N, C-alpha and C positions, 0 to 999 in steps of 0.2 A: 279556495278549496273548502267550501262550506261543509261538505259532507265527508271531509277527511280531517277531523279535528284532533288536536292533542288533548287528551283527558288524563289528568294525574300524571303528566309527563310522558305519556305513551301515545303514539299515533294510532288513531282508530279509523276504520271505514264505517261511517254511520255510527252504530253503537258497538261495533265489534273491534277489539284490539287486534292490530295487525300481527302482533307477536303470537296470539292464540292461533291465528290461521297458519302462520309459519310452522308452529309446532305440529299442527295437524297434517299439513300437506307437503312440508319441506320447501326448499327454495331451489331455483327462482320460481315465482308464480305471478300471474297477472290477477289483479283484484278489481272488480267493478262495483260501483255503487248504483243500486236500483233507483234511489232517490235522485241522484245526479242525472241519470238517464232520463227519468221522468220529467224533471225540472227543465232540462235542456230541450226536450221535445215539446213540452207544453209552452215554452217561451215562443216557439215558432207558431204554434196554434193560436195562442192568445194575441200575438202581435200581427200575424198575417191572415189568420182565419177570417177576420171580418172583411177582408178583401176578396174572400173566396179562394185563397191560395190553398192548394192541396199538397200535403207533405208526403214525399216518398223517401224513406230512409235509404241512404246509399250503402249497400252491403259491403262494398270494397273497403270501407273504413274499419269494419269489424263484423265478421260474419258468423260469430258464435251463435248457435241456435237459441240459447237463452236470451241473448241480447235482442235478436230478431223477434222472438216471442214476446218479450217485455214491451217492445215498441209497437208490435202489431196489436197487442191487447189495448194499447193506448189509442189506436186508430191509424197508425202509420201504414202507408203502402211501402213498396220496395222498389228501389232502383238497382238493377243488376247489369253486369257487363259480361256475363258468361252464362251458359246453360247450367253450369254447376251452381252458380249463385241463385239462379231461378229455382232449381230443385231445393236449395236450402230455404229459400223464402217460402215455397209451397209446403215443405215439411214442417216449418215453424208456424204454419197456420195463416200465412198471408194468402188471400185468395188471388187467383190468376188475374182477375179483373182489377187488381190493385198493384200490378207489376208493370214497370217500365223497363224495356230492354235497350240499353245503350251500348256503346262500344264500337270501335272502328273496324273490328275484324270478325264479324259474326260468320260462322260457317253455315253451309247448307243444312247440316244436321242440327245445328242450334236453331236456325230459323224454323225448321220443321217441328222441332220439339216445342218451341214457344207458340207456334201457330196452333198446334194440337192442344196445348194447354189453354189457349184462349186468353193470352195476356192483353193488358189494356192498351199498350202502345209500343211501337218500335221507333227508336230515334235513329234514323238512317243517316250515314255519314259520307256517302259517295254515290254517284250515279250508277256505278257498277254494282254496288250493294243493292240499290233500288231495283235494278233489272233482275238480279238474282232472286230477291224476295218476291218480286212479281211472278217469276217462273214457279217458285216453290208454292206460293199461295194458290196459283191457278191450278197446279197439279193436284193439290189437296182439296180444291173446290171451296176454299175459304177466302176471306178478305182480310188483309193486314192493315190495321190502323197505323198510320205513319205520320211522324213529324220529321221534317228535314232539319238536321243539326247544322246550323250556320256557323262558319268561321268568320267573325266580324273584323279580323285583323286589329285586335285591341290588345295592348300590352297590359297584362294583369298586375305587373310590378310585383310578382312573386318569384319564387325560386325557379330557375330555368327548367328544371326537370319536372315541374308540376304546372307549368304554364301551357295552356291548351288552346288559346284563342288568337294566336298570332299567325300570320300567313305562312310562316315556315314550319308551324306545327302540323302534325299528321292528322289532326282531328277536324271534322266538319267539312262542309261545302263552302268554298269561298263565296263571299257575299255578292260579288259581281256576277256570278253565274246562277245565283239562287233562284231568281224568278223564272229563268229558263227551265231549270230542273223541276221546279215546283209545278209549272204548267205541264211538263211532260208526265210527271207523276200522276196528275189528275186524270190523265187519259190511259193509264196503264191498267192492264187486267190484274185483278187480285189485290189492288192497292186502293185504300181509302185515305187520301191525304187530308190530315186533320189540323196541321199547324206547323209551328216552328219551334226549334229548340236551340239553346245557346248555353255553352259552358266554357268560360274563358280561363279557368284555372282553379287551383286549390289554395287555401290559406291566404285569401285576400284580406288585407288589413286597411286598405284605402278604398273608399267608396267611388272615387272618380272613374276607375275602369268599368265598374258596373253601369254608371250613368252613360258612358260612351257606348257600351255594348247594347244597353236597353234602347237607347235612342235609335241605333241602327236597325235593331229588330223591329221596333215600332214602325219605323219608316217603311221597311220592307213589307210588313203586314198590310199597311195601308196601300202600298203599290199593288200587292197581290189582289186585294179586294177590289180595287179600281178596275182590275183586269177581269173581274167576275169570278175569281177563285176563292174558295172557302178557307177561312182561317179561324178555326174553332178553339184552338189551344195554343198557349205559349208556355214552353218549358224553359225556366230560367236557370236550370243547372244547379250547381252546388251552393251550399250556404256560405255564411261569413267565416272569416278566419277566427282563430282563438289565440289567447295569450299563452305562450310557452314561458315567457319571463315577464318583465314589466312593460313590454311593448303595448302601445295602444292598439285597439281593434275597432271594428265597425260596430256602432250601436244598432241593435236590431230594429229599433224604432226609426232610425234614419234610413235603414234599408227598406223598411215598409213604406216610408214616405216616398221613396224613390219609385217603388212599384206602383203606388197609388197615383203618382204624378204622371208616369210615362206609360205603364202597361195596362193598368186598370181601365183607363178610358177606351181601350180597344174593345172591351166587353167580351173578351174571350175567357175560357177557363184558364187558370194560371197554376202552374206546377213548380215545385222547388224540391231539390234532392240533396238535403244536407246529410253529411256523414260525420266528418271530423268534429263539427261544432256540437253534435249530439253526444258522441261517445268519447271524444278526446280527453276532456278533463274529468271524465267519469271513471278513469282507470289509473291504476298504479302498476308498475313492475317492481316487485319486492325481491331483493337479493341479499345474500350474506357475504360479508368480507372474508375472503380466503386468507389474504396475506397483505401486509403493508411492507413494501420493498423500497428501501432507500437506494436511489441511484446516484450516479456521479453528479448530475445536474438537476435532478428532480426526484420527487417521491412518487411512487406508484401505489395506488390502492387497487388491489386485484380482487374482483368480486366473482361470484359464481354465475352471474348472468353474462351473456356475451352477445356478439353481433348476430349470432343466429337467432337470438331471442328478440332483440330490438336492433334492427339494422339502420334505423333512421339516422343516427349520428354518423355512421360510416358512409351511408349512401348520400345523404343530403347535408352533412355537417350540421345536423339538427341539434337544437338545444333542448335538454330536459333538466329541470331542477333535480338535484340529488339531495334528499333529505334524510336525516337519521330517524329511525323509529323511536329511539329514546331521545326526548328533547334535551339538548345540551344546556348547561347553565348559560345565562345571558352573558357572562364574562369569560366564556370558554375561548381559548385562543383559536385562531383560524390560520390554516396553512394551505398553501397552494399545492394541489396534487393532480396527477393524471389518474383518472379512473378508467380501468381497463378490465377486459375479460380474459379468460384463459385460452381463447382460440389462437392458433398458430398463424396469426396475421398481425402485422403492425397496425393495420386499420381497425383492429378490434379495440376501439377506444370510445368511451362514452363522453369523456370530457378531458380537456387539456388545461392544466394549470387552473383548476377550479378551486376557489377558496372553500375549505371544508373544516368543520370542527374536528377534534381528534377522533379517529376511529381505530379499532383494533380487530384482529381476527375474531370472527364469531359475531361481530356486530351486524345488525340488520339495517339496510338502507333501502330507500324507495326512489324509483325514477318516476317523477310526477308527470301528469298529462300524457300518459302512455296508453290510453284506451283506444286510440285510432292508429292504424297502420303499425301496430306493434305485433301482437300474436299473429295477425292475419298475414304478415309478411315473413314469418319466422321459417326456419328450416332445421334440418338435422345435421348441418355441416359439422365436421369432425366427429360424426356419430354422437352428437350430444342430444340428450333427451329434451324435447321441447318443454317449455314452461307449462305447468298446470294453469288452469283458469278457474277463478272463483267469483261467484256473484253473491253480494251481500244485500240483504233487505232488513233494515232495522237492526235487530239484535241477533239475526241468524245469518248463516252463510252455508253455501253448498258448492261443491266442485262441479263446474259446468263443462270442463274438459279435463279429464284425468291426464296425468303425465304417463306416457306409454312406457313400456319396458324395452330394454335393449333387444330382447327376443322379438318383440313386435316389429321393431324397426328393421332388424336384420332379416327377419323372415319375409319381408316384402320382396327381397331378392330371390331369384330362382337360379339353381345350378343346372346348366344344360346336361343332357344325357352323356355327352362325351367327357364330361368332367366328374360324373358321379362315381 
């Protein structure tokens, strides 16, 4: 956490004390480091750029406009999985010709909007989707640039709920039928088939599944070319996994070496769509302790953040370091606690029997590595106000998504005439 140092015993984001932000905006809040975002993005450019790899930031990891704008100004394109994300990318300044539209369930309206915008590429995931896109493009009198997303039946060895490259997953076209579908696409009205895409899952920490998938894609590309079909682009999907605790991850240089060995010799354009590895360790969720409750068999630390703010622990049993804002003494005692939120669900739990230094009501704590799939997956369950979001650059910070009011949330509902 290079950009989240303790200075004079207080946790900072770059040069800004977390406590100062908490006093200004209240808790809970998400806080992102511009320097961390920039460093993470630049690592991909520096390592893979020499191979001609183009980087499209995956908005589903964190779609705050300030995050997208920051990365867009650095040169990133956008990988979107809904028309809403496309509109976000466009409004943040990403040009349409730098947008890739992925996702297994694109609607006719979404296809039409993306075609009218003139996006760079559709990653198509089924033959039915391909036929629909052909009809829509033909009706509009335009041509859709298409890659076929291939399901290579490779186990990514990641969490079952974020594995996307096995035969039983809903994503992509099974590799045994890919050549047949690719050939058909080349003859379709309104379709310009440009290449292949593959994405086998999120949070990979072992490079072996990448090797297996890349080898299958390279072999398929060669088969297609032998049949006289064009393969101009290879989309390699998401980036590498990140460390949520002390686990080992993939070295980006090793990933680049794999791309150079297997994909680069094909001579295609190469695309990659990292999200988590750019924004994940660039963010914190900061919360305040409400109460410390001794139970019969365990102690509960109750904080003012909840599963509506950060659902990953409840959804995936995901781990996040929980760190105090005030650095405890090196000899401070440690006690195992359950860290929980105020929501009326037993599943509203961030950590079970986590060793923590002493905390008391009013203390501030931070959930580390919370920049990805945190705020973007949040809700207003229990009519709780979503966490504010803050962006730091050097010694300054600004609120990039204010906390809404209760009236704002409630007034989204409408009372029908017969109840007025």
